[in-house]
N, C-alpha and C positions, 0 to 999 in steps of 0.2 A: 504494500500500500504506500501511497505518497506520504513522505515524512513532513509533517507540519508542526511537530512538537516544539521546534525552536523557530519562532518567527524571525525572519531576517530583520536586523536592526541597522540603522544608518551607521556606516563606518567611516564617514568623512572626518578629517582631522580637525583639531581645534584651530581657531583663527590664528594666523601667523606662521603656521607650519610650512616650511619650504616645499616646493613641488617634489614629488617622488622621482628619483632617478630611474629612467626607463631605458634599459640597455639590451639590444638584441645582439647576441654573440654569433659571429659568422663561423661556419664550419662545425665540426663535431668536437665538442669539448670533453676531455677526459673527466670522468666522474670525480676523481680525487681533486683535480684542479678546481672544479666547480664548488665542491664542498669546502675546500680551503678558502676560496674567495668569499663564499657566503659567510663562513664563520668569522673571517676577518672583518667583514663589513658589519656584522651584528655586534661584534665587540666594539667597533668604532661608534656605532649608533648608541649603544648602551653608555659609552663614555662621553657622549655628546660631541664627538669629533667628526661625524659624517651624517648625512641625511639618509632618509629611507630609500630603498632601492628595490627594483624588480629586475632580475636577470632572466632573459629568455634564451634558452639553449637547446641544442640537440646533442644527444650523447651517442657514442658508438654503442653497438649492442651490448647490454649488460643487465644484470638483475640486482635489485637491492632488497634487503631484508630489514624490516622495521622492528621496533621494540617488542611487538607481539608475536614475531615469527619464532617458531621452534627450530629444531634441528632440520636441516635440509637433507633429504634422503636422495641418493642417486647423483649421477653426474649431470651437469648442466653444460650446454654448448657455449656459454659465454661466462665471463667472470661474475662472481657474486660478491657484493659489498654489504657488510653490516653497517647500518646507519642509525642515527639517533632519532629519526622521525617516528611518529606513531604508525601503526599498521603492520602488515605482514609482508609477503614477498610480491614484488611486481617487476615488470620488464620496462626498460627504457631503451630507445634506439632510434635510428633514423626514421623520419616521418612522424615523429611524436614531438610536440612542443611542450617542453618542461619549463615551468615558470617558477623561479625561486623568489619568493616574496619576503622581503625583510622590512616589516612594518612595525612601528612603535605603537602598540595597542594602548598604551597609557595616554597617547594623544587622541585616541578614539574612544572605544569602549573596552575596558579591560575584562573581556568576557570571551573565553576560549570557544565555547559552543557557539556564541554569536559570531565569532570570527569565521568558523567553519561554515556557518549558514551564509555568511556574506560571500565566501569563496564559491559556494554552490550557486548563489544568485548570479555571480559574475559569469560562471561557466554556462549556466542555463540561458542567460541572455545572449551570450556569444553564439551558442548553438542555434538559437532561434533565428538569428540573422541568416543562417544557412538552411532554414526550413527544417531543422531537426528539433524534435521535442525532447529535451533532456529533463529528467525528473529525479527528485530525491527519493530515497527509500529509507523507512524508519530503521530497518534491521540491517541495512548494508551501506557502507561508506561509498562515496563517489557519485557520479552522475550516470543514470541508466536510461536506456532507450527500449521501449516496448517493441518486440519483434513477433507480431502475429503471423508472419510468414514462416516462422520456424515451429517445430513440434512443441506442444505444450508440456508442462511438467507432469510428474507422476500423479498429482492430484488435480490436474486440469489447469494449473497455473499458466498464464501467458508467458511465453519465453521473453527474456530480457537480456540485453547486452550492455556491458559497461563501456562507456566511451571516454570517461575522464576519471582519473584517480586523484585523491586528495590525501596528503600525508604531511603533518606539521608537528612542530614543537615550539615552545617559547622559552626564551631566556630573559629573565627580568622584564617580561612583557614585550619583548621584541621577538617577532616570529622568524622561524627558520623553515627551510624546505618549502613546500607549496603544492602545486597542482601539475598534472600531466594530461594533456589533451591529445587523443589519437586523431591525427590528420590522415596520414597514409603510412603507418608502420606495417611491417610484416607481421600479420596477426598470428602466423604459425608459431612465432617465438613465445607467445603467451601459453601455448599448449604444453610447454615443458614444465609449467608450474601450475599451482592453484592460485590464480591471480587474486591477491588480497584475501586469500583463504577461502574463496568461493569455489565449491566443488559440485553444486547441483547441476544436473545435466541440461536443464533448460536455461541456465545462466551462462552467458559467454562474454566475449569481448568484440567490440566493433570499432569502426573508425568512420570519419566523414566519407572517405573513399568507398568503404564497404557499403555505406548507405546511399551511394550514387552521387555524392557531392564531389566535384572535381576541384575544389578550392585548393590553392597552394598554401604553404605555410606562411608566406609573405602576406597573402590576403587574410588569413586567419589572424596573423599578428596585428593587423590594423584594426580588426574588430575587437580583438582582445583588449587592446589599449583603450579604445573608445568606451567599451563597457566597463572596464576596470575603473575609469575615471568617474563614472556615474555612481559607483559603489564606494570607492576609497579616496577619491580626490584627484587633484591635478597632477599630471606627470610632466617631466621634461625629458625628451628623447636625447640621448647622447650617442655619439658615433659608435658604430660597432667596432670594438677593439678588445684587446685582452683585458681581463678583469683581475 
């Protein structure tokens, strides 16, 4: 069922907060480099030495295991990284837009569940631009798309596919990690794991391309930025370069 337990709240910053740095990173950024840059920026934000930022990256093929992930059984075709975000195991790779959001929630609403709801609102609005209806689910994290074209579940449930993942943590009310939106990744790589712990046969993974949308990552980026600003506030785009 649709999750409405947490009503999205405004997450725009207090008056006088500088624009959020919005940086699109060209190429495929190694995971360790992205995490190091994210952690360094968060420490600088906490210390009052840097403004908030969102880094948009693509990674080479890899898996990450969050704090809820148990032991990983069997060999995986790509490297696995243990990470401090919430959640279980997921895949990152080319064709997927990963957005690392380093926001000072003390300048907004210091409410972790409210922050997750705001991230969901951002993703749902972005998908709507491409005529895709993304939805929340009370019992599952991320953004889901109903797939009546696929076989129903064992009790007649409508099949659903996940199109975007959310995994965050906070440090002194500054957020780390963020969201991953499937634009055109190789969906076969998700089959090597139980993405985010989901194993039900009628629940899978999809992408904009899989749903018939031919949008490029660049086109998706422009919508992501526009919809982000409606939820979280003004951004300032900086040149794509190393972070």
